[in-house]
C-alpha positions, -999 to +999 in steps of 0.1 A: +270-123-710+278-131-674+272-096-662+240-094-676+229-125-658+239-112-625+221-081-629+189-100-638+191-117-603+198-087-582+167-072-564+157-036-571+174-016-543+162+021-538+164+047-512+170+034-477+169+001-486+203-002-498+207-033-479+185-064-483+185-097-468+174-129-486+150-144-476+132-111-467+115-123-436+112-108-400+115-146-387+122-180-401+115-216-389+137-245-397+141-280-384+168-291-363+197-306-385+187-285-416+209-261-432+202-224-427+212-201-460+210-164-459+222-137-483+227-100-481+231-075-509+244-038-505+242-012-532+273+013-531+263+049-532+298+060-546+327+047-562+348+050-529+324+029-510+332+002-533+367+001-524+363+007-486+331-008-474+328-044-463+302-067-452+300-091-421+278-116-403+267-114-366+254-147-351+236-156-319+257-157-288+255-196-283+275-198-315+300-171-310+308-170-272+308-209-268+328-219-300+340-254-287+305-265-278+288-249-311+313-263-333+309-231-353+343-237-372+329-268-388+294-258-395+296-218-405+308-205-439+303-172-454+314-156-488+317-120-499+317-108-536+314-073-551+314-053-583+313-017-593+277-011-577+269-039-554+284-061-527+271-096-517+278-120-490+262-154-485+262-177-451+254-210-445+250-229-411+250-268-414+233-292-389+215-268-370+209-271-333+181-257-311+206-235-293+213-218-327+181-200-324+182-163-324+190-133-343+213-135-376+224-100-387+244-089-418+261-055-412+278-033-436+310-016-424+324+017-435+360+025-430+363+060-415+396+075-399+411+038-395+381+025-378+352+003-391+318+013-383+283-002-388+266+018-414+234-003-420+222-038-410+194-063-418+184-091-394+162-123-391+152-142-359+157-179-367+139-205-348+158-241-349+127-264-339+130-296-322+103-317-307+127-326-278+140-292-272+112-269-270+131-244-248+167-238-243+187-215-219+213-193-238+241-203-217+267-232-218+291-229-192+269-221-162+231-223-152+235-196-125+226-160-132+241-134-108+222-099-106+226-069-083+194-059-064+172-033-082+190-042-115+165-058-141+179-085-161+167-110-190+169-146-182+176-164-216+152-191-214+141-191-252+116-211-272+126-229-303+092-224-322+070-193-321+042-216-311+059-228-278+049-211-245+073-209-219+061-212-180+082-204-150+084-228-118+102-221-086+114-247-061+100-246-026+132-241-006+117-258+026+108-290+006+144-292-007+160-288+027+136-314+044+145-339+014+108-342+005+099-348-031+105-315-049+077-291-050+077-268-077+053-237-076+042-223-108+047-185-111+021-163-127+011-129-129-021-138-113-004-152-082+011-121-074+046-124-089+047-090-105+085-089-105+086-114-134+076-105-170+062-138-179+052-131-215+081-117-231+095-114-267+105-148-275+140-135-284+146-122-251+136-148-226+122-140-193+126-106-175+130-101-138+123-064-129+137-047-097+149-081-084+149-086-047+167-108-022+135-128-018+138-137-056+169-156-050+164-194-055+162-224-079+139-221-109+130-240-141+115-228-172+093-251-191+083-252-227+050-266-242+034-265-276+003-243-278-016-274-291+000-302-275+001-338-291+009-371-276+042-374-293+056-340-282+066-337-244+072-305-224+109-296-222+123-280-190+156-264-180+166-255-145+186-226-135+200-209-102+192-172-096+215-152-072+210-115-063+241-096-052+230-072-025+237-050+004+210-047+029+209-024+059+180-030+085+174-021+121+162-045+147+127-039+160+096-020+148+087+015+155+111+043+167+131+031+195+128+045+231+156+063+247+175+041+270+171+012+248+197-004+227+196-005+190+213-028+165+219-022+129+227-050+105+246-045+073+250-074+051+269-080+018+257-111+000+279-118-032+282-143-058+310-148-082+331-122-071+369-119-063+374-117-024+405-099-030+389-070-050+360-068-023+360-047+007+339-056+037+313-031+052+322+000+068+302+024+090+297+061+090+272+085+107+260+121+104+270+143+134+242+159+150+257+192+157+281+198+125+261+178+101+294+162+088+298+126+082+321+108+106+335+073+099+336+048+127+370+031+135+357-004+143+383-011+165+382+021+185+344+033+181+329+063+199+316+057+234+282+036+232+289+021+198+302-014+193+310-029+158+310-067+153+319-083+120+313-118+107+326-130+073+316-164+056+324-179+023+318-211+001+284-215+012+263-243+001+236-226-023+203-246-026+221-280-024+249-269-049+285-257-042+284-221-053+313-197-045+294-173-022+308-144+000+287-130+030+299-101+049+278-092+081+286-062+102+266-054+133+265-018+149+253-016+184+241+016+199+240+011+237+216+029+259+207+056+233+199+092+241+179+118+223+212+133+211+225+099+197+232+099+159+203+086+141+217+087+105+239+059+095+255+046+065+271+013+055+295+013+026+313-016+008+332-020-024+331-048-051+355-049-080+359-010-076+322-005-077+313+014-044+279+003-029+263+017+000+229+017+020+217+044+042+191+042+073+177+068+096+153+065+125+140+088+151+145+083+189+113+086+211+114+102+244+104+080+274+079+103+291+057+090+321+025+107+327+030+142+334+002+148+359-004+122+387-033+123+410-029+109+445-054+093+467-058+107+501-053+085+532-030+060+518+009+060+516+027+065+484+058+063+466+063+091+444+087+077+414+104+094+385+124+072+364+161+077+357+170+062+324+207+073+326+232+075+356+242+111+349+206+123+351+200+144+382+165+145+395+156+172+418+123+174+439+101+201+450+073+205+474+048+234+465+076+248+442+102+248+469+131+225+468+124+194+490+151+185+517+133+154+529+142+118+525+148+107+489+159+072+477+178+071+446+186+040+426+203+034+392+169+034+376+147+058+395+144+084+424+118+079+449+102+102+475+082+081+500+050+096+516+030+084+544-006+092+551+000+122+577-017+154+572+014+174+568+024+159+537-006+168+515+011+192+488+019+193+454+051+175+444+071+177+413+103+160+401+125+181+376+153+169+354+172+177+321+169+153+293+198+143+272+190+172+248+192+196+278+154+203+278+138+206+312+111+178+319+090+172+351+064+151+365+036+166+390+020+149+418-010+163+434-036+150+460-072+145+448-097+172+463-109+162+497-143+147+496-171+149+523-165+113+530-129+118+533-134+146+558-159+126+580-137+095+578-166+071+577-186+086+605-219+068+604-252+083+594-264+081+629-235+104+640-244+128+612-280+128+624-269+139+659-252+169+646-284+190+651-282+183+687-244+195+689-258+232+694-278+222+726-250+198+740-219+212+722-193+205+748-204+169+758-215+157+721-184+176+707-161+156+728-178+123+721-179+128+684-142+137+685-133+106+704-154+085+684-140+099+650-106+094+663-110+058+673-125+049+639-099+069+622-073+050+642-090+017+636-091+024+598-053+034+599-040+006+618-060-020+596-047-004+565-012-008+581-018-044+588-035-051+553-011-031+533-013-028+496+005-056+476-002-040+443+017-009+453+049-028+459+079-018+435+100-048+428+130-023+420+129-007+455+141-021+488+111-040+508+117-024+540+111+012+526+076-002+513+064-019+546+033+001+544+024-020+513+034-052+528+003-074+542+003-092+574-004-130+572-030-137+594-016-173+598+007-159+621-020-150+647-014-165+681-039-164+710-028-141+737-042-165+764-017-191+753+012-169+764+027-170+800+049-138+805+081-143+826+107-117+835+116-087+814+145-092+793+151-056+783+136-021+778+144+001+749+131+035+740+101+023+718+093-009+738+101-040+761+112-075+756+099-102+778+108-139+782+074-160+779+062-195+772+040-202+744+015-231+748+009-250+716+030-230+691+048-264+679+036-297+673+006-299+695-015-277+719+004-292+748+040-281+737+054-253+756+081-234+737+103-207+753+099-174+732+109-137+735+081-112+732+083-078+719+056-051+731+051-015+727+064+006+757+037+013+783+034+046+801+046+080+791+083+075+791+083+077+753+073+111+737+075+119+700+056+138+676+031+110+670+018+088+700+017+058+675+055+059+666+063+030+686+034+010+675+042+017+638+079+007+642+066-027+658+041-033+629+067-027+603+091-049+620+064-075+623+057-073+585+094-074+575+097-106+596+066-119+582+079-114+548+112-129+555+114-169+556+131-186+585+171-186+583+195-197+608+213-167+611+184-142+615+159-138+643+127-157+631+090-148+636+070-173+656+038-155+658+018-124+669-011-111+686-029-083+669-064-086+683-060-056+707-039-035+686-065-009+685-059-004+723-023+001+715-013-036+724+007-056+699+028-087+708+056-100+682+068-135+691+105-142+682+132-165+689+144-165+725+181-160+724+197-169+760+229-152+757+215-116+745+233-092+723+267-098+710+281-065+724+274-071+759+285-106+757+318-097+742+324-070+770+319-098+796+343-121+777+372-095+777+392-108+807+390-144+794+395-139+759+420-164+741+441-145+715+451-169+687+471-145+665+510-145+662+531-115+666+525-101+631+487-107+631+481-140+613+459-165+627+475-196+644+454-223+654+460-257+672+423-264+678+400-245+655+368-261+673+376-242+706+342-222+712+312-218+733+306-252+751+273-267+740+269-281+775+261-247+788+226-249+773+202-279+779+171-260+764+172-270+728+140-252+721+155-218+728+180-194+711+191-174+742+177-156+771+191-124+783+191-095+807+202-058+802+241-056+796+262-030+815+262+006+801+290+023+786+297+060+784+290+076+749+275+108+738+238+107+727+230+118+693+200+143+705+192+151+738+167+176+733+139+181+707+145+206+679+122+233+666+110+214+638+096+188+656+120+159+654+120+133+679+135+140+714+145+107+730+166+114+761+173+075+767+188+069+733+226+063+734+250+048+707+250+016+727+214+013+730+188+000+705+152+005+697+144-027+714+168-035+742+177-072+743+201-079+771+217-112+785+196-135+807+207-136+843+206-176+843+233-187+821+269-192+835+297-169+819+326-190+829+334-199+792+362-184+773+360-173+737+388-171+713+396-155+678+383-183+659+349-179+676+349-141+666+357-153+629+327-178+632+305-149+644+317-129+613+310-155+589+275-162+605+267-125+605+275-121+568+253-153+558+224-138+578+229-103+559+234-122+527+199-135+530+183-104+542+199-087+511+188-112+487+152-106+501+157-067+490+155-058+528+179-032+541+188-035+578+195+001+586+210-004+620+233-033+617+256-032+649+269-059+675+240-046+698+216-059+674+232-092+669+221-119+693+240-150+706+221-185+708+230-219+717+259-238+700+275-205+690+248-196+665+244-157+662+214-141+648+209-109+631+181-090+649+160-057+655+151-044+622+140-012+641+158+010+616+141-008+586+114+018+593+096+048+579+126+069+578+111+099+562+092+106+595+123+120+611+146+151+605+178+141+586+201+170+600+229+157+621+222+183+648+187+170+652+190+133+648+175+111+675+174+078+659+204+076+634+234+055+648+261+079+631+292+057+640+277+026+620+262+047+591+278+048+554+293+080+545+263+083+513+238+076+541+250+106+563+254+131+534+229+121+508+203+102+527+209+072+504+204+037+519+210+004+501+225-031+509+259-016+501+253+010+529+246-022+553+282-035+542+297-003+556+280-011+590+290-047+587+327-035+585+319-015+618+307-046+634+337-064+623+356-038+642+334-043+672+338-081+673+376-078+673+377-049+697+355-069+721+327-049+723+344-013+723+325+016+709+337+026+673+356+060+669+365+064+705+361+097+718+346+111+685+310+120+679+286+142+660+290+166+630+328+166+633+330+129+631+308+130+599+332+155+583+362+135+591+347+103+576+340+124+545+375+137+545+387+100+546+389+090+581+388+054+587+395+033+618+427+012+621+422-027+628+417-036+664+446-056+681+426-086+680+418-086+643+437-111+620+454-089+591+428-106+568+399-088+586+416-056+584+417-057+548+379-069+548+369-037+569+388-015+546+370-029+516+337-023+535+346+013+541+351+021+504+337+055+497+320+045+465+294+019+474+298+000+441+335-005+451+324-024+483+320-061+482+284-075+484+273-098+511+277-128+491+312-118+480+321-114+519+306-149+526+327-165+501+358-144+510+355-154+547+348-190+540+377-192+517+399-177+546+386-204+571+390-233+548+426-241+553+420-243+590+390-266+590+374-293+569+347-286+542+321-305+563+326-278+590+320-248+566+291-265+548+276-269+582+275-231+587+298-235+617+274-256+640+242-257+617+240-295+616+236-296+653+212-266+655+192-276+627+180-307+648+154-286+663+155-257+636+144-280+606+139-271+571+119-240+562+084-246+552+052-225+548+039-242+578+069-231+597+066-195+590+036-192+613+013-217+627-024-210+622-042-213+654 
């Protein structure tokens, strides 16, 4: 009877539906606290199944994973019974909670080869509804979800009723950091948040597709009923979202230019990982030649590559402590070239999972305009940029290698051109780029126009051309003279006006004097000058003592000055009659450019009104004792040697020096007359075939503008070793200032240093800071280059720089402590140049302290970069002098405090007084 009853209640099971669940529904809704009851019945297919198959229940994760919190042991029960044809299992879940929401499955397990396999199952999705818990997050222990970038993930924020709608909000991080009221932003598909699937299946929650680093943050999901009532309020749960990621980026936009620096940043940002099982990023690149990947040793990387690592941990995550590891590795490519690797890979490892990112880029070649048109009649600096020190640039003139003057710096190679007709040609610079490909830049002059050929000849002169046939000789000469005059006026005016826009700040100023403007505030009326005696005469011009009325303070003030002017007559012969005037114009503009300095001869004014007549007057400091070389020669017999037997300085009174009482004129620096001559071989006695300058009067002891000692001052005083040291420091200070203004002296020698009152010395005569490209630079044909004072690179490669002036300074030190002797005595010409190239250097003079012997050696290093700068020389000499004198003495620049009573502080009004 019992068996008959059982079969009455069994449902009909046929075909594939051998397993049924009662109640037979897709979803079921119960209220919180109720008991859930489910039954599954399975029909056996054979007698064997009745003995081996079994039935089990699979519950939602919140019940099985978090058993302590779900109290499943107290709330869940199930039973299994069977007969020959069927098997039945029933389950009950008491005191249901909203978090019990989920799939409930019954599964039939078949026993095959010692293992149970799921043969068939049935399931129902059960909502446990609570008005106070419309939504829940299917996680007990943590509300932080960790994802890998690009890995889609379900966030189990689930409703407890099918009529509950879930909304997603994100916290504005800036509001949180600023501690303002929290500002939650609702995310929706309409607002552009395509990453989130905001209308999912209820049983899955929310889905984040292809997550990115920017998706990291703090969120909350909010549940609301579709038809809200006053008694039911919205329910919300917050959670944190963290994205594990490796990111590889390059600084900057666009392709990097060769010569620039490139920084690659590899960042691993990890949450909830074991640091012991994590390997920080490592770098590799693809070799351009072999195509093979090469790993980079960060402690010994290849040349031009640097690797820097930074690791962080335990970072506060949106205001909550969360174990987080950040590895940052920076790969810096310095001064990239076209053959620098451009395919890099960053590799890391997390829990035996290898992660990697790759990046590649293209290096853009720096190419200046290939074709450059030049305007006629104005000077030019033809420049080709050098982006790397090992790039050698060759210059060509009309496709033949150019042998003239070229200036080379770390960043460029410059060929200077003046406005002379012989320079009109096609120029090009050529070099190999870092891939070995030939590159060039071509410079050509614009076609000569009619206006250029006539040089501004007036319309009236052109109309007179018809009369030239009748009066050819007379009118031809008149036109020629007029054109020449107008052309000369234009050229001279252009030289004075300059072209400030053409100045290259990366090149020395003195090689760009054509571009410097003359400041008309320096103009001084010629009629206010009263000329006195001649102080000296050089190969280019003369120096006179004069009185300037109204130069300072008032129109009645009389100031003693020195005036330079171009040599008159036919004593000077060169390939251009204006060479002397050009040299003086260039010196005027350089002095105009420099601000007043105690140890540099300063510009006081100029007279340019009659410059078209070839007359230019440059007014400078009047220095009483003349050039330092002549002065030292006269002091040889009374010189006080303050060195001990081994060459060290021994002072009892360091302030022994030139007596201030020998000068009563505080407005002057010194007055002089030509000093005695000394035997030496001239550089070039005769003109050469190529038209280089022939200057018979130029000897090594002479200068462009001869400035001798005045005949008035007494020479009964004695000088000592300390005075020579004082002179050396002052010369270094003057040259330090000159170098700071990007001016190269080019002819630093004792004959071009003037001695003033109070023992002040002033660097003078910028005659070599001239347009050097006008002269031939072969040793056999030099007329103006002082070989014995020139640096080795200037002699061999025509390279001039502040460091070549440092070489000359070392020779000046030798002159000082040799009391005016000529350097390299008994040697001259090309043989001397070869000996210097082979390592010949002078020994220190007998009167030089050992310290200065070492200074001279450092100034004569073959490599210019190994020589000290003038700033370093000044500091070195001051440190040497400091033990012998007080700090006030050094700070006063030897006697600067006394001299500055009249010198004063430099100001724009002192540079030149407008008259």
